N, C-alpha and C positions, 0 to 999 in steps of 0.2 A: 690344370684347375680352371673351372669355370668361375667367372667373376659374379659374385652374388653380393650386390650393394647392401643388402639388408643384414648381411653378416659383418660388414665392417664398421668399426667404431673408433678405430685409431689410424692415424695416417703418419707414416715415416717417410720423410722427404730427404733426398740427396741434396746437396747444396750447389756445387758448381755446375753449370749447365742445366740446372733445374729450377732453383729459386733465383740464383744470381748469374749475371754476366760478368765474370771475373777475369775474362781472358787478357784484357790490357794489362791489368796489374800484375798478373802471373807472368806474363811475358816481360814485363819490365824488370821484375825481381830476378827472373831467370837469366835474362841477358846481363844484368848487373853481375850476377855469379859468373857467367861465362866470360865476361870481359876481365873480370878479376882473376880469372884462371888462365888468361891469355888466349881465350878462344873467340872466334867470331860470333856475331849476333845471329839469333835465329828468327824466322818470321813468326809472327804472333800464332798463326794457324798451326805451324810445326810444334810450338810449345803446348798449344792446347791439345794436341794429339798425345802429348806425353802425361797428361793429367788424368787422374782417377783412381791410382792405386796407392796414393799416399805421398808424402813429402819426401822420403827417402828414395822411393822408386822414381819420382820426378827429378831429383838431383842426380841419381845414377844415369839416367837417360841424358840430362842435360851435359853432364861431364863424360858421357859415353864410357862410363866406368861401371860395367855390371858386377864386377867383384872388387873386393878390397875395402879399405877404410874410407868412408866419406863423412865421417862425424863432424869434422870441422867445418867442412863446406855446407853440410846440412845445417848446422847450427848458425852459420852465417846467413844462409838463405832464409832461414825462419825468422831471424831477427830482422832482416831487411824487409821481408813480406810483411811481418806484423806491423811494422811502421808504415808501410805503404798500401796495405790491403784495402783501404777505402778511398784511395786516390781517384780511381775511375770506375770502381766496381758499383753496379747498380742492380736492383731488383729487375727481373724481367717484366714486361708490361703486363698488367693484370694480377700479379702476384700478391700484393699488398691487400687489394680489395677481395680477392678470392680466399686468402688465408682468414680474413675477417669474416666472410660469409661462412666458411667452413666451420670456424670456431662457433659461430652463432648457431649452426645446426647441431651443435653438441660433440663434434668430433675432437677427441683428444689428439694432439699433434707433438711430433718430435722431429729433429733434424738428425740424421744418420749419415755421416760424411767420413771419407778417408783423409780429408784435411785435418791438421792438428787442432784439438779441441779449443785451446786458447784463442787461436786465430778465428776459429769459426764463431765463437761467442762474440768476439769483437765485431765481426761483421754483421751477424744478424742483430745485434744490439744497436750498432752504428746505423743500419738501414731501417730501424724502427720496428722491426718484427720480432725481435727477441721474445717480447711478452706472450707471443702466441704459442710458444713452445714449452712443454712441460719437461723437456729434455733435449740436450744437445750432446750427442755422442760423436766424438772425433776419432781419427785414425789412431791416436794414442791413448784413448779412454781405456780400451780393453787389451787384451793380450793379442787378439786377432783383429784384422781389418776385414771389411767386405772383399769378397763374397763370402767369407766365414759368417755363419749366423749369429755369432757372439755380439756384435754391436747392435743387431736388431733386437736381440732378446733382451739386451741391456735396456734399450729404450723402452721396450714393451713393459718391463719390470718397473721402470721409473714412471710410466704413465698408469701402471695398474691395468693393464690390458694383456689378454692372451694373444700370442702370435697369431693364431688362427682368426682372430678378429681384427688384425691389422692389414694394411696394404702399404707396400713399398713403392714409392713414386720416384722415379729417376730417369736419366737420360742415356744410360748406358747398360751394357750387358752385365757389368758388375752388380748393377742394382737389381737387375732381374734374378741373376743368379743367387744374390744374397737373400732376396725375399723368398725365392723358392726353398733355399736351404733352411730358412728359418720357419717354413710351413706358412707364410703369409701370402696373401694375394699380390700380384705385381701389376703396376701400371707404368707403361713406357711413355716418355714424352719426346716428340720430335723436335728439332730445332735446337738442340743443346749443343755440348761440345763432344759428346759420346760418338764413337763410329756407328754411323746409321746402319750399315749392314750388319754389324755385330749385334746391334740392339734388336733388329728385326729377326735375326737368326735365333736370339735368345727366347723369342716367342712369349713376350708378356702376356698376361690375361687380357689387358686392354692396351691399346696403342692410341694415343691422342695427339691431335695436332698442336695443341698448345695448352698451357696451364689452366686457363680459364675454363676449358672444357670439363674440368673436374666438377664443376657445379652442375653439368648436365648428367653426369653418371654417378654422382654420390647423393 
């Protein structure tokens, strides 16, 4: 798809690695869980590499348990992370001002993340940007997670926008694939926590160096 800025009226944003730097809090809750399971701590960068496919996938990677029941550990992780998700998490530089400017230009905006909805709303509200979004769709809002198109289509419906008039903005190949699956334009962001090689290989319609560059292309 060729990017046509004139066709875009709605923006769908990933959360971790796109709007927020959450690596420290994710690592803290992840290592809390591992320690309670009698496992050694992991470096923050390694935990960050496990993020992007939802809380259950993260917990399975943390516990090195690709199969079997992880419900109890997952519940414990979500409780701990919900309590501590704003300890060190911050918006990336320029995000607050850019969102304000984009809203001022008339764009409808939503968050579409694989992070649980309740935690996602707590974070965007706690960081003062929740009012910018007409919808927050989490990994447990719909039956399917990204890269399935369902969460994006749900957000578009909430915004009253067609998917063809939306652009998915994110730092990982999951975001690009989700956008493409939904029939939306795709914008990749460098400098997040997603695998850079996989992001480039996914070939988003636009690839930007930082969040503030959105104001140059929209």
